[in-house]
N, C-alpha and C positions, 0 to 999 in steps of 0.2 A: 463438481469438486472432487469425486472419487475415481477419476480415470486413472489407469495405470499406462503412463505414456511408453514405458519401456515395453511391455506386451504389444501395445500398438506399434511401436516403430519396428519390433521383430516381424510384425505381420507385414510389412511393406519394406523389405531391405533394400528394394530397388528404387526407393523414392527419389525422384529427379532433382539435382541441385537447383535447376532453374526456378523451382517452386518457392525459393526464399527471396525471389527477386520482388515480388508485390510487398512483402514486409519491409526490405531494404529501402523500396521506392517511397512506401509511407512514411518511413521514419525521417527518410532524407527531406521528404516534402513538410513534414512537422518541423523540421530544424530550419529548413531553408525558405519556406513558404511565406511566413511573415516578414523576412527581411527583403527577399528578392522579388516576390510577386504578390506582395501583401494584399492588393485589391482583389486579385483572383482568388487568393486563398481564403480570404474572409467570406467571400460569397460561394466558395464551391468546395470547401474542406468536407462537408457533409457527404456530397457526391463522391468525391475521390475515396473517402474512407469505405464508404458502402460498396463502390463498385469494385475496389481492390480485395474486399473481404468476400464479396459474392463470386469473385473470379476464382480465388481459391477454394471456396466452398464447392463452386460447380466442378472443379477438376477432382476433388476427391470424391464427389458423388458420381460423376458421369464417367471420368477417366480411369479412376482407381477402384470404383466401385466399393468405396469405404464410406459406410454410414456411420460406424461408431464413434470415430474421432469427431465429425461434425456434431453429433448428438451431444457427446460429452462437453465439446466446447460451447455449444448453444445453452446448455444447462447452466455452466459456469458462468457465461455471460449473462443470463438473465439473473442468476443469483447476484452478481456484481452490480448490475445496472439498478437492480430493485433496491439493493441496500443503499448504494451511494445516493440514488434519486430520493428515496425516502428520508435519510438523514439531511440532505440537502434542504428537503422542502420544510421538515419540521424544525431544523435549527434556523431557517430564514425567518421563522416568526418569533425567535427568541431574540430581544435586543438587550444586550449588555455593554453598558459604557463605564469607564473607569475615569474618574477626574483625579489625575495624580500628573506628577512632573513625568515626561517619559525619559526617565534616566536610564542608563545601561543596566543597573542594579534591577529596576522595576521590570525593564524588558525579560532580564534573566528569570527574574521570579516567576513571570507569566508563562514563559515557555516551560519553565521546570513544573508549574502546576500542571500545564497541558501535559507533560511526559507522564505525570500520576495519574492524570485523568484517562489518559489514552488506554490505561490497562483495565479501566472500567467500562467505559462506552466505545472504546475502539479508537483507532487513530483517526479514522474519518469523522466520527462523531465529535471528538476532541478538537480536530481541526476545524469543522465546520462551526462550532460553537465559540471559537476563540478567535478566529482569524479577523473577524470584522472588529471587535474591541481592539485587538492588536494594532490593526491599522488606524484606528481612530485615536488611540492612546498616541501614536506617533505622526499624527497628520501632518506636524509642521516640520518633521524631520525624517519622512518615510523614504528608504531606500531599498533598492532590490535584495539586497545582501540580508537586511533584516526578515524578508518574506522567505529566503532561502534557508536561513538557519531556524526558522519556524517550520518550514518541511523536515529539514535533517532530524529536529528534536521531537516535535508534536507529533508530525504526520508519519514517522518511521521508528526512530530508535526509542522513543517512548513507550510503544506497544508490545514490548519484549518480555513482559512479566506473566502475562495471561493469556489463555487461547482467545479471550475476547479482544485482546489488543490489536492483533494483525491477522489477516486471512491465512497466511501459511501456517501459523500455530494453531489456528482453529482447524486446519486440515488435519494436522497431526492428534489433535484431540479427538477428531472423528474416528480416525483410525486406531486410536487406542492408547495414545500416550496420556498418562494421568493428568488430570486438570491442573495440578499444583506442581507439576515436573518443572515447568518453566519458571516460577517463582524459586523454586529450590535450587536449580542448576544454573539460572541464567541472570540471578540478582547482581552478582558482584560485576559481571561484564556490563549489565544494564547501567549500574552506579558508575562504573569508569566512563563509559561512553558519553552518558549525560553529562557528567562531571566535566570531562574534556571538551565536549561541544559547548557547555555553558560558559566555560571559561574563555574559550577562543571566540565566542559571541560576544561577551563581555569587552574583551580586548578590541575587537573591531569596531563594536558599538561606540566604545570610549572615543574612538578617534572621529566620530561623525559630529562635527561641529557645525554643520549647516543647518540652516532653519528656513522654511520658506516664508515664515512671517515671525514677527516679535510678540508674543502674547502681551496681553496688558498686564502691568505690574500687580494690579489687584488680583487677577486670576493667577498669576504665579504664586503670590503669597497665600491664596486660598488653597491651592495645591500643596503648597510646602506645609501648611498647617494641618490640613486634613484630607486624607484620602476618601473619595465619595464613590459609590458604585449607584449605577441607575439600572434598573431591570425591569423590563416589560415583557409579556407572553409567556407568563408562568404557566398557562394551560398546556402550552406546547410541551413542557417537560413531560407531562403525561404521556403525550403520543411519542415523545423521544425514546421514553422507557419502555414502551410496548416495541417500538421498532428494534433496539438494541436487545430486549429480552427475547425476542422471536428468533434472534440468530440460533438460539440453542435448540430450536425446533428441528432438529434433523432426525429422521427416522432411523438412523444408523446409530444414533446415541440414546434417544427416547423411545421406548417401545410403545406401541399402541398407535402411532401416527399413521394416518392414511398414506399409501405409497403404492409404487409399482415396482417391480423387479427389472432390472435392465443391466446386462453384463455382470450379474452377480452382486448388484448393488441396488439399495432401496433408494428411489428418487421421489421425493414429494415436494410440490410447491405450495404447501400450506405456509410456510416461512414468509415466502414471497407475496403471497396473497394478503398476509396480515400486515406486511410493512407497508405494501401500496396502499391497503385500505386506511392504515393509520396516517399515511401522508396525505392522503386525500382528505380526510376529516380535520387534520391539523392545518392543512392549508384553507379549508372551508371555514374554520373556526378561528383562524388567526387574529391576533391583535393587529388591527390596521395600522396603527401608529408604530408598532415593532417593525412591520413589513416596510413601511415607509422610511423609518430609521435605518434599516439595513440597505435601502435601495434595492429591495428583493425584485429579481427577474430571473426568468429561466434560462437565459444565454449560457451561463457557465455549465450548467448541468447537460444541458443539450450538447455542448461542445464536447464534453467528456464522454457522454453516451454515444455519440456518431463516431469519435474517434477511436474509441476502445471496442466499438464493433469492428471496425477494420483491423484494429491491433490483435484482438483474440482471435480471429479467423485466418488472417495472414501469418501469424506466428505458429500456426500448427505445424507446417513443415519445419521451421526452425527448431522445435523442440523435439520432433520425432528424429531429425538428423541428429542432433545432439545425442540424444538418447541411443540411437544405433551405434554411435561411435565409442560411447562410454561403455556400454554394455557388452562390447565386443571381448571375448574371453582373453585375447592378448593384453588387454589394458587392466584387467583385473588388479594385478599387483600395484597398480598406480593408484587405486581408489583408497588413499589414506585420508585421515581427517583434515589434512592440510589441501589435498586435492579437491576434497568435498567443499570446503570453506571457499576457496578461491573460485571454484567452476560455479558452484551455485550462486555465489555471489555476483560473479561476471554476468551470469545470465539472468539473475533477479534484477540487476540494474538496467538491462536492456530488453527483457522480455518481462512478462507479468511474474511477479515473485511468488504468487499462489502454486500455479503448475509447476514451475521450477522446483519449489520444495518437495512437491509430489513425486515427480520426476526423480529426483536424486535420493530421496527416502527410500524408494523402488530399488535404485540401483546399489545404494549402501547396504540395504537388508539382503539383497540376492547374492552378494559377495559371502555372506555368512549362511546360505542356504535358509533364509527366513523369508517370509511373506508378508507384504504389508496388507494384504487380503486377511490375515489372521490376526485377531485383535491381541490373542496371548504372544504372539511372536512379536508384534509391535511394542507391548508392554516391557517384554524382556529385553528387546533391543534398547529401549528407552531407559531402564534401570541397570543395564550391564549385567543382567543374570543369566544371559545365555551362554552357551559353550565359548564364544569368543570372549567373554569377559567385559572388562571396562571400556575395550576398544570401540564397542558399540554406542556405549554411552557419550563418549568423545566425538564419535561420527555425528550422532543426532545433535549434540551441542553446536559443531560445527556447521551443520546445515541450517539449523534454526537461527543462529547468529547471521549468519550470512544472508539468508533470504530475507531477514527483517532488516538489518543495517544497511545492505547493499541496496535495499529498496529505494534508498534516497539518492542513488547516484544519478539517475536522470529524472526527468518529468515523468516518464511512464513506468519507473520500476514500481510504484504502487500507486493505487487509485487516488488517495487523497492529494498526491501532489500535483497532478493536473488541474484538480478542482480548486486548491489553493492559488495556483497561478492564475485561474480563469477569474476568480474573484478579486485577486490583486490587480489584474489588468482593467477588469470593469470598473475598479475604484480609481483608475488613472496611473498607475504604477507601471513604469515601463520595465518589463522582465526582460532577463536575458534570453538568447536563442537556446534551442536544444543543446548546440555544443557550446555555447556561450557558458551555459549553466556548469556543463561537465568541466571545462578548461579552467574557468574562472573560479570556481567554487569547490565542486566535488574533489577534484585532483589536490589543489593545494590545502584545503581544508578537513576534507572528510577522509580521503585516502590514507593519511598518516594514522588517523584514529583507528581505522580498519584494520590497518597492517600491525598497530600496536595489540590489539584485541586477539589477532591471530596469534602473535608472537607470545603473548602471554597466557592466553587461554588454551589454544589448539596445540602450538607447538610446544611450549614449556609445561602446560597442565598444571598452572600454578593455582587456579580456581576451580 
């Protein structure tokens, strides 16, 4: 998570364009596979993702002689897979059920709670904790759009207020952005985004009059009279807290942790060891009725782990090529907050948003002769106290907002997105294809809000 993509890109200026073909091929198959060759894709997606990822990895190692980029990417992938797997397993043993009428107001209240919770246990933790209760609450009227708004709000936009909320913001914290910087500078954009998304969700959900079955009158009367919560698996809350707390165990932040030096950065897998150990103990000691109530199985997490293995390694050339272009001297004049917002956002939606954040933080700081490897430089950049003044603060706001909010634009923009999709599909919900998600939901519902945030926050600088 500490790689400097710009320096790596400059080290290989002759990176061939054909190297992005495996990434485009994988994205195309993720989009088209379930529709046009579903049987093949269901049985072979693991092989396809791994082979494409290993193909790009082999080219870097043996044709380019580059071991730095693959090592950084492997470390990032291991951190990503460990966190998502651990949270998935621990949350799978927590059963929460809400006995209430699934009204639009109730749905909005649940995702709004998730948006707040995302800043405490992360977007992944909040998503995995609430997605199953959300599906059960709406079991008689569940539709794909409800899952997608859940992804928009809980899995992405909600985690904008703390470094624990979303991986890009945690990278910023590790590099020197003060812990409460996000809460101080992004609260109003967070409130605006969540409020608008909730209003849209309420409007769309109010039009959903379909029901798969008619509840018994006595059940409706009971739900109208009193809301009830059923909770099982309390012991897993302890393991969930350990997994979330271990996120902060980074040797670049906490002194004294065991680590090794590589490329000027401290690397330690103590965090991942603790998370995976906690996940193992959580599963071993889980409440069996909670696991059964959640219909827990490993298929959704295996799908995420295998597909993102391919995504992480095939996207290496795409990230480096984008860094090469953006870091060219002739483009320095165009590196404005608006450029950073839309470019960081565009890449965050179709690549992983964490390395994209690191990439464009380096780029933005380089424009002002600052280095993201220097904690004092990062802090000055974040607080607008460098020689460049408040322009740096606005630039970081633009990068932070874009990397988090645009992460909802596709299934692969942020780790929890694909996880929520897989859990929904395992519950029998027919989710839209990759491009169906973008065309039917991201463009008409999410994009106008992203544009409004840019106009008010980045362009007009009202907040």
